[in-house]
DSSP file (Angstrom, degrees, kcal/mol; ACC not computed):
  #  RESIDUE AA STRUCTURE BP1 BP2  ACC     N-H-->O    O-->H-N    N-H-->O    O-->H-N    TCO  KAPPA ALPHA  PHI   PSI    X-CA   Y-CA   Z-CA
    1    1 A M              0   0    0      0, 0.0     2,-0.2     0, 0.0     0, 0.0   0.000 360.0 360.0 360.0 130.5   13.8   45.2  -10.3
    2    2 A K        -     0   0    0      1,-0.1     0, 0.0     2,-0.0     0, 0.0  -0.513 360.0-116.5 -75.2 135.9   11.2   46.0   -7.7
    3    3 A S        -     0   0    0     -2,-0.2    -1,-0.1     1,-0.1     0, 0.0  -0.497  10.1-143.2 -70.6 136.4   11.7   49.3   -5.9
    4    4 A P  S    S+     0   0    0      0, 0.0    19,-1.6     0, 0.0     2,-0.4   0.606  78.6  92.3 -74.7  -9.3   12.3   48.9   -2.1
    5    5 A V  E     -A   22   0A   0     17,-0.2     2,-0.5    18,-0.1    17,-0.3  -0.733  60.7-164.8 -90.7 130.7   10.2   52.0   -1.6
    6    6 A V  E     -A   21   0A   0     15,-3.8    15,-2.4    -2,-0.4     2,-0.5  -0.961   8.1-149.2-117.9 128.6    6.5   51.5   -0.9
    7    7 A K  E     +A   20   0A   0     -2,-0.5     2,-0.3    13,-0.2    13,-0.2  -0.858  23.0 175.8 -98.4 125.4    4.0   54.3   -1.2
    8    8 A R  E     -A   19   0A   0     11,-2.6    11,-2.9    -2,-0.5     2,-0.4  -0.952  28.1-128.1-129.7 149.3    1.0   54.0    1.2
    9    9 A S  E     +A   18   0A   0     -2,-0.3     2,-0.3     9,-0.2     9,-0.2  -0.788  33.7 172.8 -92.7 138.9   -2.0   56.3    2.0
   10   10 A I  E     -A   17   0A   0      7,-3.0     7,-2.8    -2,-0.4     2,-0.6  -0.992  32.6-121.5-146.1 147.9   -2.6   57.0    5.6
   11   11 A V  E     -A   16   0A   0     -2,-0.3     2,-0.5     5,-0.2     5,-0.3  -0.834  30.7-178.8 -95.5 122.2   -4.9   59.2    7.6
   12   12 A V  E >  S-A   15   0A   0      3,-3.2     3,-1.8    -2,-0.6    30,-0.1  -0.982  70.6 -17.1-124.5 120.3   -3.0   61.7    9.8
   13   13 A A  T 3  S-     0   0    0     -2,-0.5    -1,-0.1     1,-0.3     3,-0.1   0.866 130.1 -51.0  53.3  39.5   -5.0   64.1   12.0
   14   14 A G  T 3  S+     0   0    0      1,-0.2     2,-0.4    -3,-0.0    -1,-0.3   0.488 119.2 106.8  82.1   2.8   -8.1   63.5    9.9
   15   15 A H  E <   -A   12   0A   0     -3,-1.8    -3,-3.2    -5,-0.0     2,-0.4  -0.956  67.3-129.4-120.0 133.2   -6.3   64.1    6.5
   16   16 A K  E     +A   11   0A   0     -2,-0.4     2,-0.3    -5,-0.3    -5,-0.2  -0.630  37.5 165.6 -79.3 131.8   -5.4   61.5    4.0
   17   17 A T  E     -A   10   0A   0     -7,-2.8    -7,-3.0    -2,-0.4     2,-0.4  -0.948  32.6-121.8-141.2 161.5   -1.8   61.7    2.9
   18   18 A S  E     -A    9   0A   0     -2,-0.3     2,-0.4    -9,-0.2    -9,-0.2  -0.886  23.2-170.3-107.7 138.3    0.7   59.5    1.0
   19   19 A V  E     -A    8   0A   0    -11,-2.9   -11,-2.6    -2,-0.4     2,-0.6  -0.996   9.9-152.8-129.9 131.6    4.0   58.4    2.6
   20   20 A S  E     +A    7   0A   0     -2,-0.4     2,-0.3   -13,-0.2   -13,-0.2  -0.920  31.4 148.4-107.2 118.9    6.8   56.7    0.7
   21   21 A L  E     -A    6   0A   0    -15,-2.4   -15,-3.8    -2,-0.6     2,-0.1  -0.954  51.1 -93.3-142.2 159.0    9.1   54.5    2.9
   22   22 A E  E >>  -A    5   0A   0     -2,-0.3     4,-1.7   -17,-0.3     3,-1.0  -0.472  42.5-113.1 -69.3 148.9   11.1   51.3    2.5
   23   23 A E  H 3> S+     0   0    0    -19,-1.6     4,-2.6     1,-0.3     5,-0.2   0.836 115.4  61.1 -54.7 -36.8    9.2   48.2    3.5
   24   24 A A  H 3> S+     0   0    0      1,-0.2     4,-2.2     2,-0.2    -1,-0.3   0.874 104.5  48.6 -60.8 -37.2   11.5   47.6    6.4
   25   25 A F  H <> S+     0   0    0     -3,-1.0     4,-2.6     2,-0.2    -1,-0.2   0.899 109.8  51.4 -70.4 -39.8   10.4   51.0    7.9
   26   26 A W  H  X S+     0   0    0     -4,-1.7     4,-2.2     2,-0.2    -2,-0.2   0.937 111.8  47.7 -59.9 -45.1    6.7   50.2    7.4
   27   27 A N  H  X S+     0   0    0     -4,-2.6     4,-2.0     1,-0.2    -2,-0.2   0.911 112.7  48.5 -63.1 -42.4    7.2   46.9    9.2
   28   28 A G  H  X S+     0   0    0     -4,-2.2     4,-2.6     1,-0.2    -1,-0.2   0.887 110.2  51.0 -64.8 -39.4    9.1   48.5   12.0
   29   29 A M  H  X S+     0   0    0     -4,-2.6     4,-2.7     2,-0.2     5,-0.2   0.883 108.8  51.7 -67.2 -37.7    6.5   51.2   12.5
   30   30 A K  H  X S+     0   0    0     -4,-2.2     4,-2.0    -5,-0.2    -1,-0.2   0.917 111.3  48.1 -62.4 -42.4    3.7   48.6   12.6
   31   31 A E  H  X S+     0   0    0     -4,-2.0     4,-2.3     2,-0.2    -2,-0.2   0.933 112.7  47.5 -63.4 -46.7    5.7   46.7   15.3
   32   32 A I  H  X S+     0   0    0     -4,-2.6     4,-1.8     1,-0.2    -2,-0.2   0.918 111.5  50.1 -62.2 -44.7    6.3   49.9   17.3
   33   33 A S  H  <>S+     0   0    0     -4,-2.7     5,-2.7     1,-0.2    -1,-0.2   0.887 110.7  50.7 -64.0 -37.0    2.6   51.0   17.1
   34   34 A G  H ><5S+     0   0    0     -4,-2.0     3,-1.2     1,-0.2    -1,-0.2   0.913 109.2  50.0 -65.0 -42.7    1.5   47.5   18.3
   35   35 A L  H 3<5S+     0   0    0     -4,-2.3    -1,-0.2     1,-0.3    -2,-0.2   0.814 113.5  46.7 -64.6 -29.8    3.9   47.6   21.2
   36   36 A R  T 3<5S-     0   0    0     -4,-1.8    -1,-0.3    -5,-0.2    -2,-0.2   0.346 111.7-121.7 -93.8   5.5    2.5   51.1   22.2
   37   37 A N  T < 5S+     0   0    0     -3,-1.2     2,-0.3     1,-0.2    -3,-0.2   0.911  73.3 115.6  53.8  47.8   -1.1   49.9   21.7
   38   38 A M      < -     0   0    0     -5,-2.7    -1,-0.2    -6,-0.1    -2,-0.2  -0.935  68.9-100.6-137.9 162.4   -1.8   52.6   19.1
   39   39 A T     >  -     0   0    0     -2,-0.3     4,-2.2     1,-0.1     5,-0.2  -0.385  32.4-113.8 -77.5 161.6   -2.7   52.5   15.4
   40   40 A L  H  > S+     0   0    0      1,-0.2     4,-2.7     2,-0.2     5,-0.2   0.892 119.6  54.9 -60.7 -39.5   -0.2   53.2   12.8
   41   41 A S  H  > S+     0   0    0      1,-0.2     4,-2.4     2,-0.2    -1,-0.2   0.894 107.0  50.0 -61.3 -40.4   -2.1   56.4   11.9
   42   42 A E  H  > S+     0   0    0      2,-0.2     4,-2.1     1,-0.2    -1,-0.2   0.915 111.8  47.8 -65.4 -42.2   -1.8   57.5   15.5
   43   43 A L  H  X S+     0   0    0     -4,-2.2     4,-2.3     2,-0.2    -2,-0.2   0.931 113.3  46.9 -64.7 -45.5    1.9   56.9   15.6
   44   44 A V  H  X S+     0   0    0     -4,-2.7     4,-2.8     1,-0.2    -1,-0.2   0.886 110.9  53.5 -64.2 -37.7    2.5   58.6   12.3
   45   45 A G  H  X S+     0   0    0     -4,-2.4     4,-2.3    -5,-0.2    -1,-0.2   0.882 107.7  50.6 -63.0 -38.2    0.4   61.5   13.5
   46   46 A E  H  X S+     0   0    0     -4,-2.1     4,-1.4     2,-0.2    -2,-0.2   0.924 112.1  46.6 -64.1 -45.0    2.6   61.8   16.7
   47   47 A I  H  X S+     0   0    0     -4,-2.3     4,-1.1     1,-0.2     3,-0.3   0.920 112.4  50.8 -62.3 -43.9    5.7   61.9   14.5
   48   48 A D  H  < S+     0   0    0     -4,-2.8     3,-0.4     1,-0.2    -2,-0.2   0.897 110.3  49.3 -60.8 -41.9    4.1   64.4   12.2
   49   49 A G  H  < S+     0   0    0     -4,-2.3    -1,-0.2     1,-0.2    -2,-0.2   0.753 115.3  43.7 -70.8 -23.9    3.2   66.7   15.2
   50   50 A N  H  < S+     0   0    0     -4,-1.4    -1,-0.2    -3,-0.3    -2,-0.2   0.522  83.7 113.7 -99.6  -7.3    6.6   66.5   16.7
   51   51 A R     <  -     0   0    0     -4,-1.1     3,-0.1    -3,-0.4     5,-0.0  -0.416  49.5-159.1 -72.9 142.4    8.8   67.0   13.7
   52   52 A Q        -     0   0    0      1,-0.2     2,-0.3    -2,-0.1    -1,-0.1   0.827  66.6 -20.5 -87.0 -36.7   10.8   70.2   13.6
   53   53 A Q  S    S+     0   0    0      2,-0.1    -1,-0.2     3,-0.0     6,-0.0  -0.928  95.1  54.0-160.0 178.5   11.5   70.4    9.8
   54   54 A G  S    S-     0   0    0     -2,-0.3     2,-0.2    -3,-0.1    -3,-0.0  -0.145  85.0 -53.7  77.3-175.6   11.6   68.3    6.7
   55   55 A N    >>  -     0   0    0      1,-0.1     4,-2.0     0, 0.0     3,-0.9  -0.551  45.9-109.6-100.2 166.7    8.9   66.1    5.3
   56   56 A L  H 3> S+     0   0    0      1,-0.3     4,-2.1     2,-0.2    -1,-0.1   0.863 115.6  59.7 -63.4 -38.8    7.1   63.3    6.9
   57   57 A S  H 34 S+     0   0    0      1,-0.2    -1,-0.3     2,-0.2   -38,-0.1   0.753 111.6  42.3 -64.4 -22.7    8.8   60.6    4.8
   58   58 A S  H <> S+     0   0    0     -3,-0.9     4,-1.3     2,-0.1    -1,-0.2   0.807 111.1  54.7 -87.6 -35.3   12.1   61.8    6.2
   59   59 A A  H  X S+     0   0    0     -4,-2.0     4,-2.4     1,-0.2     5,-0.2   0.840 100.0  60.8 -69.4 -33.8   10.9   62.2    9.8
   60   60 A I  H  X S+     0   0    0     -4,-2.1     4,-2.8     2,-0.2    -1,-0.2   0.946 105.0  45.0 -64.4 -50.3    9.5   58.6   10.1
   61   61 A P  H  > S+     0   0    0      0, 0.0     4,-2.6     0, 0.0     5,-0.2   0.896 112.8  52.7 -61.7 -36.5   12.9   56.8    9.5
   62   62 A I  H  X S+     0   0    0     -4,-1.3     4,-2.2     2,-0.2    -2,-0.2   0.936 113.0  43.6 -61.9 -45.6   14.6   59.2   11.9
   63   63 A R  H  X S+     0   0    0     -4,-2.4     4,-2.5     2,-0.2    -1,-0.2   0.895 112.1  53.9 -65.5 -40.3   12.1   58.5   14.6
   64   64 A H  H  X S+     0   0    0     -4,-2.8     4,-2.0     2,-0.2    -2,-0.2   0.931 111.1  44.8 -60.0 -46.9   12.2   54.8   13.9
   65   65 A I  H  X S+     0   0    0     -4,-2.6     4,-1.5     1,-0.2    -1,-0.2   0.904 112.3  51.8 -65.4 -41.9   16.0   54.7   14.3
   66   66 A A  H  X S+     0   0    0     -4,-2.2     4,-0.7    -5,-0.2    -1,-0.2   0.889 110.2  49.2 -62.3 -39.2   15.8   56.8   17.5
   67   67 A T  H >< S+     0   0    0     -4,-2.5     3,-0.5     1,-0.2    -1,-0.2   0.891 110.7  50.5 -67.3 -39.6   13.2   54.4   19.0
   68   68 A R  H 3< S+     0   0    0     -4,-2.0    -1,-0.2     1,-0.2    -2,-0.2   0.766 113.8  44.1 -70.5 -26.0   15.3   51.4   18.1
   69   69 A T  H 3<        0   0    0     -4,-1.5    -1,-0.2     1,-0.2    -2,-0.2   0.485 360.0 360.0-100.3  -3.4   18.4   52.8   19.7
   70   70 A S    <<        0   0    0     -4,-0.7    -1,-0.2    -3,-0.5    -2,-0.1   0.458 360.0 360.0 -97.8 360.0   16.9   54.2   22.9
């Protein structure tokens, strides 16, 4: 059975990092970044810069859900 979690490398603030998310979150983040006329790296960098605690892989779904419900 294929894992729903996909690990991708992304450059955030000039540093390469790996982020593991479910494919649905990756697709949603791509859509949001396109609507905001920014790259996926820029959007993830914004989320990274604004998170209060926890890791980046946890902060992205929280931000994604907040964006979808606002």
